[in-house]
N, C-alpha and C positions, 0 to 999 in steps of 0.2 A: 314914273316909278321913283321911289326914294331909296336911300342907301344908308346902311348902318355898319358899325364895326362891333366886334364881339370878343369878349374876354372871358376865358377860363382861368387866366393867370397860370399858364403852364410853366413848369420848371423842371425839366429833365435833370437827373443826376449826371455828374457829381455836383454837389452843392458847396458853395463857399459861405463863409459867415455872413457876407453881405448880399447873398444872392436874392433873397426875398425882398429886401429893401430896394435893391436896384431894379428888380422886376416891376414893383409897384411904381417907383419913381418914373421909369420909362413909360409905363402904361399911362400915367397921368399926362406926361408930355405928349403922347400920341393922341389922347383925347383933346387936349388943348389945340393941337395942330388940326385935328379933324373939325373942330368947331370953327377955326379960322378959315378952313377950306370950304366949308359949307356942307360937310357930311351931316346927314339928318339925325342919326341915332347913335348912341353908344350903349351897348347891352352888356350887362355884367351878371354872371351866374351866382347861385349859392350852392356850394358843395362842401362836404365834410369828409375828411380823412382820405381823400383820393390823391395820394402823393403823386407828384409829377404831373398828373393829369389836370388838377385844379387846386390851386392854393387860394381859394376864394370863399371862406366861410362867412364873411360879413360884408356883402356887397353894398349894404346901405352906407357903410363908412367910406368905401371907395367912391361911391356915387356922390356922396356929400362933398368930398374933396373935389370931384369933377365939377359939381355945381358951382363951387367957389372960384373955379379957374376958367369957366366958360360962360357964354352969354346966350346961345340960342340952341345948341344941340340938345335933343331930347334924351333923357336919361332912362334907359330901359332896365328896370329891376327884373332881370329875366334869367332865372325865375326865383320867386320865393317858394321854398318848400312848405307846403300848406298843412300837412298833418300836424296836429297840435303838439305831438311829441317833439317836433323841431321848433315850432314857433307858436306860442299861444295866439289865437286870432286877434285878441285886443292889442297885443304887442305889434302884430303885423300892421293893423290899422294905424296905430300911433306912428310907426316908423314911416309908412308910406305917406301919411299926411304931413309929417314933419319934413320929409324930403321934398314933397311938392311945394311946401312953403319956402324952404331954403332955396330951391331952384327957380322960384317964380312960376310954378305951374308947368314944369317940363317933364313930369314923371310918366312913364309907361309901366303899368303894373302887371308883370308876367307872373303866372302861377303854375305850379306843377305838383305832382303827387309823389315824386321820387321813384327811383327804380333800382338803385344799386344795393346789394346786400351789405356792403361795407357801411353804408350810411344808415339804412333802415334798421339793421340789427344793432348798430352802434347806439341808436337812440331808442331801442326797444319798441319799434313800430312793426306790427304784424303786416307782412307784405300783402296778405289777402284782404286787408281792410283799408289799404292806403287810398284807393279810389273813393271809397265812401267818406273817409276822413277829409280828403281834398274837397269833395263836393260840399260837405257840411260847412267846412271852414270858409270856402270861397263865398258862399251865399251870405254868411254872417259878417264877414269882413266888409263886404259891400254895404251892408246895412249900418255897420258901425261908422263907416266913413260918411254916410249920408243922412242918418237919422239923429235928431236931437230931442230927447235922449234915445239911446239904444234901449229897446224894451227888455233886453235880457233873452236868455235862451236856455232851454233844458233839453239837450240833445244826447245822442249816444256817445259822442267822443269828447265833448266838453260842455260844461255848464257855466253860466255866468248870470249874476243878478243884473237888474237894470242899472245902467251907468251912462253918463254922457261921455263918450270917448272923444277926448280932445287932444291935439287940435284937429280942426277939419281942414281938408285939402283946399287948394286954390281952385282946382278943376271940379266942376259940379256935374253930376252928383258925386263923382269920384274919378280918378284918373282912368284912362282907357285900360281895359283889362284883357289879358292874353292867356292862352294855355300853351304850354310846351307840348309839341306833337312830334312823335317819331314814327308814326304809321298812319295809314289812311283811316283806320277806325278812329284814331284820335282827332284827325281832321274833321270827321263827321261830328264827333262829340263837341268840338269847339264851335262848329257852326250851329248845332242844335241848341247850344246854350248862349249863343250870341257873343262869344269871345273871339278875339283875334287868334289866329293860328300861327304860332311861332315854331316853325318846323326845323327840327334838328336832325332830320334824315338827310343823307347825301343823295340828293335828287338831281339827276341830269336835267338840263334844260328841256330835253325832249319829253321827259316825264312830267314836267311842271304843270303843263296844261291840264293833265288829268287830275292832279291834286287840286288845282284851282277850281276846275269845273265841279268836282265833288263838293268842295267847300261852299261855293256860292249857290249851287243848286239846293244843297241841304239847308242853307240859311234861308233861302226864299220859301222853301216848303215847310220847314219844321221848327224854326227858331222859337223857343220860349226862353227868354233871358234868365240866367241864373243871378245876374247882377242887376243894378238899377239903371243901366244903360247898355247899349250894344256897341260892339267894336268890330264891324265886318271888314276885316283886313287879313291878308295872308303874307307872311314874311318867310323867306327861305334862305338858309345859310349856304355858303359856298366858299371854297378856298380862294385865296387872294395873293397875288404877287404880280405887279405890273412893271414891265421893263421893255425898252425898245428892241432888245435882243431876246427872242423867245427862249433860247437856251438859258440865258441868264435869269429870266423870270422864273423858269422852272428850278434852276439851281438855288435861287433865293427862297422859294416858297413851297416847293412840292414836298420836300422831306418833312417840313413842319406840319403840313396838312396830313400827310400819311401818318405821322406820329399821333396826331389828333385822333384819327380813325382807329389806329391800333390801340391806343390807351383807352379809348371808349369801349372797344370790344373786350379789352382786358378786364375792366371793372364791371361791365354790364352783361357780358355774354360768356366768354370762354376762359378767362384767366383765373389763376390761383394766386393770392397775395398774402404775404407775411408782413404785417404792419412794421414799418421801420426797417425792413430788411430787403424786400424785393426791389430790384432795380428794373423799372419798367423800360427805361431807355435801352439798357443792355438787351432785354428781351426783344425789343423792337428792332434793334440793329441786327440781331441774329435771326429774326423771323419776319422780315418785311413781306407784307402781302399787298397786292394791288387793291385799290379801292374801286367800288363799282361806279363811281361818278362824283359829281359835286365839285369839280375843280375848274369850273367855267370861268372863274375870276383869275386864273393864272395864265399869263401870256402877255403879248404886246398890247398896246392900247387898242389896236384894231381888232385883235382877237377877243379881248375883254368886251369891247363895244358890241361885237357880234353876239356874244353870249348874253349880254344884258338886254339886247334887243329881243332875243328869244324869250327871256323871262318876262319882259314887258308885254310882248305880244300874247304870251300865255295868260296874262292877267295878274301876275305877281305884283303885289303892292310895294314890297320892300325887299331888296336883296341885302343880306347881312354878311359881311366879309369876316372869315376867320383868318385874320392877318397875324395874330400872335399865337402861333402854334409851334410846339417843339422848341428848337433852338433858332427860330427865325430871329434875325438881328434887328435891333431897334432902328439902326440907320437905314436898313433896307425897307423896313415897314414904312418909315416916314417918307422915303423916296417914292415908294409905290403909291402911297396916298396922294402925294403931290402930283405925280404924273397922271394918275386917274382923275383927279380933280381938274387938272388943266386940259386934258385931251379927251376925256370920255364923258364926264358928268354933265357938262353944260347943256348938251342937247336934251338930256333926260329932264333936267330942271325946267327947261323951256316948255316942255310938253306936260309937266306934272299938273299945273293948276287947272288946265282945261280938262285933263283926264279925270281929275278929282270931281269937277263939276258934273261931268257926264255920269260918273259913277254914283254920285249923291242923288242925282235926278232919277236914275234907274232904280236905285234901292229904296228910295223914300217910301213908296207904298208898302214894301215888305218890312221895313223898319217899323212903320206905324202898326202893322198887323202884329209883329212880334211883341212890341211893347204892350199892345192891348191884351196879349195872352199872359203877360207877366202877372204873377200873384202880387196884389198890393201889399206893401209892408204893413206888418201888424202895428197898430197904435199902442203906445205904452200903457194906456189905461191909468188907473190910480197907482201912483208911485209910492213905495214905502219911504218912510223917513229913516235915513241911516244915521243912527245915533253914534256920536263919537264915543270911544271906549270910556273916556273920562266921565261922561254923563251916567253911563250904566254903573260905573264904580261908585259915584257919589250917591246915586239914587238907591243903591243896594240891589239893583235888579240884575247885576252881572258882575263879572270879575275880570279885571284887566289881565290880559295874557301874561304869563310869566315869561322869563327869558327862554325857558325850555319849550314853552307852548307857542311862541311867536313864529 
């Protein structure tokens, strides 16, 4: 099993003038440390307008900074909001490819449809159509990353003429692709479409085996890839704080993890928010609620090792730690990562290569069948000549756009 760290860039009120700058600086230092320690992945979300819960609207910028400061850790763009109202598909393809080049081929391409009213209505995206928008955009971005040239598309939610979308990524045909999943039906969808399942539900280790079984059974039976390759993997998030004293581990990490869950519920399920006015941290402190699970990474090295063993035995491919939640302190996060890397991670690393070989052998015939069911990419056919505006103007066949018309 592999391990990742996960960033929402949470910033509870009250804020100081330098709070956001300090938050990002410390997160970059944590990713540098994780890279040195041998942590496998650093995941970064895309969210908009979700004050306190996530100050992360441009993950590609943060991940590019991570790429410049690290050597081996894989960079999880987890996730890109795919409805075109957030990101035009061509711009997604360009950014993913550039990040893959900058990082030397270390990108994991997570995708999602979005779910919060604050974000969807902020960008004018109808919530009833977001799934269809996601599906259309994901398939086309995979083609843009892999086809030369991209033959164009005339769809319901975006249209684009033939263009060669450059640059192309290091990883061929494109970086591994994932889907954000917060429920078992989404796990099924990820498996059906050949995407990795990046699960953001708080799942106890006892539940994990059911989610994993659902995913791999569905992949074997039903997978028809939406992209140009498959990525049969399942990653699960959990809280994280590791210390030799179990009470201290809880003191350093549990409140931040609980705030993560509370703020998630505030924006996605039960809350009412006045932009720029509502204090989510105050609401949390006055209405703390117990979380159903997902805190298996909080405890002593022995306790965390036990929880990770259960995830491993359940078939989870990657455990992703929510270490930067609420007001969790930078120094405590770094100390937890160092202790985990020294006392827990080595034995999992030792087993990983053999486990991956067994998994690849088991899935090989199912992957072959899935790829055989994939619809072949449409060939570009005869491509139009795109005349520069100046030629049209000189030939008298067109008019260069005015300042008002550009």
